C-alpha positions as CSV (number, residue, x, y, z in Angstrom):
1,M,114.0,59.1,11.5
2,A,113.4,55.4,11.4
3,E,112.2,53.6,8.1
4,L,108.5,53.3,7.7
5,T,107.0,49.9,8.4
6,A,104.7,48.1,5.9
7,L,101.7,49.2,8.0
8,E,102.8,52.8,8.1
9,S,103.5,52.8,4.4
10,L,100.0,51.6,3.6
11,I,98.4,54.1,5.9
12,E,100.6,56.8,4.3
13,M,99.2,55.8,0.9
14,G,95.7,56.4,2.2
15,F,94.5,53.0,3.2
16,P,92.4,52.7,6.4
17,K,94.5,51.3,9.3
18,G,92.1,48.4,10.0
19,R,92.0,47.4,6.4
20,A,95.8,47.6,6.1
21,E,96.3,45.5,9.2
22,K,93.9,42.9,7.8
23,A,95.7,42.8,4.4
24,L,99.1,42.3,6.0
25,A,97.9,39.6,8.3
26,L,96.0,37.7,5.6
27,T,99.0,37.8,3.2
28,G,101.3,36.5,5.9
29,N,103.3,39.7,6.2
30,Q,105.0,39.1,2.8
31,G,105.4,42.8,2.0
32,I,103.6,45.8,0.8
33,E,103.0,44.6,-2.7
34,A,101.2,41.4,-1.6
35,A,99.1,43.4,0.9
36,M,98.3,45.9,-1.9
37,D,97.2,43.1,-4.2
38,W,94.8,41.8,-1.5
39,L,93.5,45.3,-0.9
40,M,92.8,45.9,-4.6
41,E,91.1,42.5,-5.1
42,H,88.9,42.8,-2.0
43,E,88.1,46.5,-2.2
44,D,84.4,45.9,-2.8
45,D,84.0,43.1,-0.3
46,P,81.2,43.9,2.3
47,D,83.3,42.7,5.2
48,V,86.6,44.2,4.1
49,D,86.7,46.6,7.1
50,E,85.7,43.9,9.7
51,P,88.7,43.3,12.0
52,L,90.3,39.9,12.5
53,A,89.4,37.9,15.6
54,T,93.0,36.9,16.4
55,P,95.8,39.2,17.6
56,L,97.8,40.6,14.8
57,G,101.1,41.1,16.5
58,H,103.6,44.0,16.6
59,V,103.8,44.2,12.8
60,L,100.2,45.3,12.7
61,G,100.9,48.3,14.9
62,R,99.6,47.2,18.4
63,E,101.6,47.9,21.5
64,P,104.1,45.1,22.2
65,T,104.0,43.2,25.5
66,S,106.7,43.6,28.1
67,S,108.3,40.4,26.9
68,E,108.5,41.8,23.4
69,Q,109.8,45.2,24.1
70,G,113.4,44.1,24.5
71,T,113.5,42.3,21.2
72,S,111.6,45.2,19.5
73,S,114.0,47.8,20.8
74,T,117.0,45.8,19.8
75,A,115.6,45.4,16.2
76,G,114.7,49.0,16.0
77,E,118.2,50.2,16.9
78,G,119.6,48.4,13.9
79,K,117.3,50.1,11.3
80,P,118.8,52.8,9.1
81,V,117.5,56.3,9.4
82,L,115.7,57.8,6.3
83,S,115.8,61.4,5.4
84,E,112.7,63.3,4.5
85,E,113.7,63.1,0.8
86,E,114.1,59.3,1.0
87,R,110.8,59.0,2.8
88,Q,109.0,61.0,0.1
89,E,110.7,58.9,-2.6
90,Q,109.5,55.7,-0.9
91,T,106.0,57.1,-0.7
92,K,106.2,58.1,-4.4
93,R,107.1,54.5,-5.3
94,M,104.3,53.1,-3.2
95,L,101.8,55.5,-4.9
96,E,103.1,54.4,-8.3
97,L,102.6,50.8,-7.3
98,V,99.1,51.6,-6.2
99,A,98.4,53.3,-9.6
100,Q,99.8,50.3,-11.4
101,K,97.6,47.9,-9.5
102,Q,94.7,50.1,-10.2
103,R,95.4,50.1,-13.9
104,E,95.8,46.4,-13.9
105,R,92.5,46.0,-12.1
106,E,90.7,48.4,-14.6
107,E,92.2,46.5,-17.5
108,R,91.0,43.2,-16.0
109,E,87.5,44.6,-15.4
110,E,87.4,46.0,-19.0
111,R,88.3,42.5,-20.4
112,E,85.6,41.0,-18.2
113,A,83.1,43.6,-19.4
114,L,84.0,42.9,-23.1
115,E,83.5,39.2,-22.4
116,R,80.1,39.8,-20.8
117,E,79.1,41.9,-23.8
118,R,80.2,39.2,-26.2
119,Q,78.2,36.6,-24.3
120,R,75.2,39.0,-24.3
121,R,75.4,39.5,-28.0
122,K,75.7,35.8,-28.6
123,Q,72.7,35.1,-26.5
124,G,70.8,37.8,-28.4
125,Q,71.7,36.3,-31.7
126,E,70.6,32.8,-30.5
127,L,67.3,34.3,-29.2
128,S,66.7,36.1,-32.6
129,A,67.4,32.9,-34.5
130,A,65.0,31.0,-32.3
131,R,62.3,33.7,-32.8
132,Q,62.8,33.5,-36.6
133,R,62.5,29.7,-36.6
134,L,59.3,30.1,-34.6
135,Q,57.9,32.6,-37.1
136,E,58.8,30.3,-40.0
137,D,57.1,27.4,-38.3
138,E,53.9,29.5,-37.8
139,M,54.0,30.6,-41.4
140,R,54.4,27.0,-42.5
141,R,51.5,25.9,-40.4
142,A,49.3,28.8,-41.7
143,A,50.1,27.8,-45.3
144,E,49.3,24.2,-44.6
145,E,46.0,25.3,-43.0
146,R,45.1,27.4,-46.1
147,R,45.9,24.4,-48.4
148,R,43.7,22.2,-46.3
149,E,40.8,24.6,-46.4
150,K,41.2,25.0,-50.1
151,A,41.1,21.2,-50.6
152,E,38.0,21.0,-48.4
153,E,36.3,23.8,-50.5
154,L,37.2,22.0,-53.7
155,A,35.8,18.7,-52.3
156,A,32.6,20.5,-51.2
157,R,32.1,21.9,-54.7
158,Q,32.7,18.5,-56.2
159,R,30.0,17.0,-53.9
160,V,27.6,19.7,-55.0
161,R,28.3,19.0,-58.7
162,E,27.8,15.3,-58.1
163,K,24.6,16.0,-56.2
164,I,23.4,18.0,-59.2
165,E,24.2,15.2,-61.6
166,R,22.4,12.7,-59.4
167,D,19.4,15.0,-59.2
168,K,19.3,15.3,-62.9
169,A,19.5,11.5,-63.4
170,E,16.7,11.0,-60.8
171,R,14.4,13.5,-62.4
172,A,15.0,11.9,-65.8
173,K,14.2,8.5,-64.4
174,K,11.2,9.8,-62.6
175,Y,9.6,11.5,-65.6
176,G,10.8,8.9,-68.1
177,G,13.2,9.5,-71.0
178,S,15.7,12.3,-71.1
179,V,15.2,15.6,-69.3
180,G,15.0,17.4,-72.6
181,S,11.9,15.3,-73.6
182,Q,10.0,16.1,-70.4
183,P,7.0,18.3,-71.3
184,S,7.1,21.8,-70.0
185,P,4.8,22.5,-67.0
186,P,1.9,25.0,-67.5
187,T,3.1,28.5,-67.0
188,E,1.4,31.4,-65.4
189,P,-0.1,34.0,-67.7
190,G,2.4,36.6,-68.7
191,P,4.3,38.1,-71.6
192,V,5.9,35.8,-74.0
193,P,9.6,35.6,-73.3
194,S,11.8,36.7,-76.1
195,S,14.0,34.3,-77.9
196,P,17.7,34.2,-77.0
197,S,18.5,35.9,-80.4
198,Q,16.3,38.8,-79.4
199,E,18.0,39.4,-76.0
200,P,20.2,42.5,-75.9
201,P,23.9,41.8,-76.4
202,T,25.9,41.7,-73.2
203,K,28.2,44.7,-73.0
204,R,30.4,43.2,-70.2
205,E,31.5,39.7,-69.4
206,Y,30.7,38.6,-65.8
207,D,32.2,35.6,-64.0
208,Q,29.6,35.5,-61.3
209,C,26.0,36.4,-60.7
210,R,23.9,37.2,-57.7
211,I,20.6,35.4,-57.5
212,Q,17.8,36.4,-55.0
213,V,15.1,33.7,-54.7
214,R,11.7,34.6,-53.1
215,L,10.0,31.7,-51.4
216,P,6.2,31.2,-51.2
217,D,6.2,32.0,-47.4
218,G,7.6,35.5,-48.1
219,T,11.2,34.9,-47.1
220,S,14.1,35.0,-49.6
221,L,17.4,33.3,-50.2
222,T,20.4,35.1,-51.7
223,Q,23.5,33.3,-53.1
224,T,26.3,34.0,-55.6
225,F,26.8,31.5,-58.5
226,R,29.3,31.3,-61.3
227,A,28.0,32.7,-64.6
228,R,28.6,29.4,-66.4
229,E,26.7,27.3,-63.8
230,Q,23.5,25.7,-64.8
231,L,20.1,26.9,-63.5
232,A,19.8,23.4,-61.9
233,A,22.4,24.5,-59.4
234,V,20.0,27.3,-58.3
235,R,17.1,24.9,-58.0
236,L,19.2,22.5,-55.9
237,Y,20.3,25.3,-53.6
238,V,16.7,26.3,-53.1
239,E,15.6,22.7,-52.4
240,L,18.4,22.3,-49.8
241,H,17.7,25.6,-48.0
242,R,14.0,26.3,-48.3
243,G,13.4,24.8,-44.9
244,E,9.8,23.7,-45.3
245,P,8.5,21.7,-42.4
246,G,8.1,18.0,-42.7
247,G,11.1,17.7,-45.1
248,D,8.9,18.2,-48.3
249,Q,11.0,17.1,-51.2
250,D,8.5,18.0,-54.0
251,P,10.2,19.7,-57.0
252,V,9.9,23.5,-57.3
253,Q,9.2,25.7,-60.3
254,L,11.4,28.7,-60.8
255,L,9.9,31.8,-62.3
256,S,11.6,35.0,-63.4
257,G,10.2,38.2,-61.8
258,F,10.2,40.5,-64.8
259,P,9.5,39.7,-67.5
260,R,7.3,36.9,-66.2
261,R,8.7,33.6,-67.3
262,A,8.5,30.0,-66.1
263,F,11.7,28.0,-66.6
264,S,11.4,24.5,-68.1
265,E,13.4,21.4,-67.4
266,A,15.4,22.1,-70.6
267,D,16.3,25.5,-69.1
268,M,17.7,23.8,-66.1
269,E,20.7,22.6,-68.1
270,R,21.4,26.0,-69.6
271,P,24.0,28.4,-68.1
272,L,22.8,31.3,-66.1
273,Q,24.4,33.8,-68.4
274,D,22.6,32.3,-71.4
275,L,19.3,32.8,-69.6
276,G,19.9,36.5,-69.0
277,L,20.4,36.1,-65.2
278,V,23.8,37.8,-65.1
279,P,25.0,39.8,-63.3
280,S,22.0,39.7,-60.9
281,A,18.4,38.5,-61.0
282,V,15.3,37.9,-58.8
283,L,13.6,34.5,-59.1
284,I,10.3,33.4,-57.6
285,V,9.6,29.9,-56.3
286,A,6.3,28.3,-56.9
287,K,5.1,24.7,-56.2
288,K,5.5,22.5,-59.2
289,C,3.0,19.8,-59.7
290,P,4.5,16.8,-61.6
291,S,2.5,15.7,-64.6
């Protein structure tokens, strides 16, 4: 029995004939190992089974022409004859070579997979870091916005205090002398208010108080004030929000609901808690006619 050719050996190892012929042709017929390397590298190519356009020659297994038969026959007579045992041994070596190539390919693919995983983790870490920086920027902007709002609120409170002081100064100038010397306006008939010493002691300290103010037109205003704010702050709030047509700026007189009491100009400088208006109270607004 003649020795197997490279093409026959590849077919014996299970490779398709067309694919084996193509591998031998594209590797320049340099042997089985080179052809096997090409087959392993191009196993997944979509055109791996497409035949070559050019003739592949006698080494690829096609029938030789009449001019080639003499040369082929002479070359074939010089080949040694292999026994069945030698042929099986050769096939075994070829299969071991295929297995080795397959292991090398698997190891290469495993290294590539590890590299892809490393790149994926690196990109994930970079994305996580970018997301954390974005969150920190958002938190920083939110903190700056809160600081800005707080500064605006403090500025608004300062403007209200300044407005109260200007209002006090204008009233003192309008009525002449100090506010404390201004005569009290006539009060409506009612029970005589008790002196501060007769007021019941406060059982609990309050920081704020809720004031409801009833206007002459039947509507009401409700606002929360600090317990230490002066009654003048309530009067200013009413004058700014009573919404009377024509922009009437006449001063108003504040009365307590029960017991009935008219607050004087001197009371305007007293804190709300000293006037017994904490934690809540209902006041009535009546027109005040300046004397």
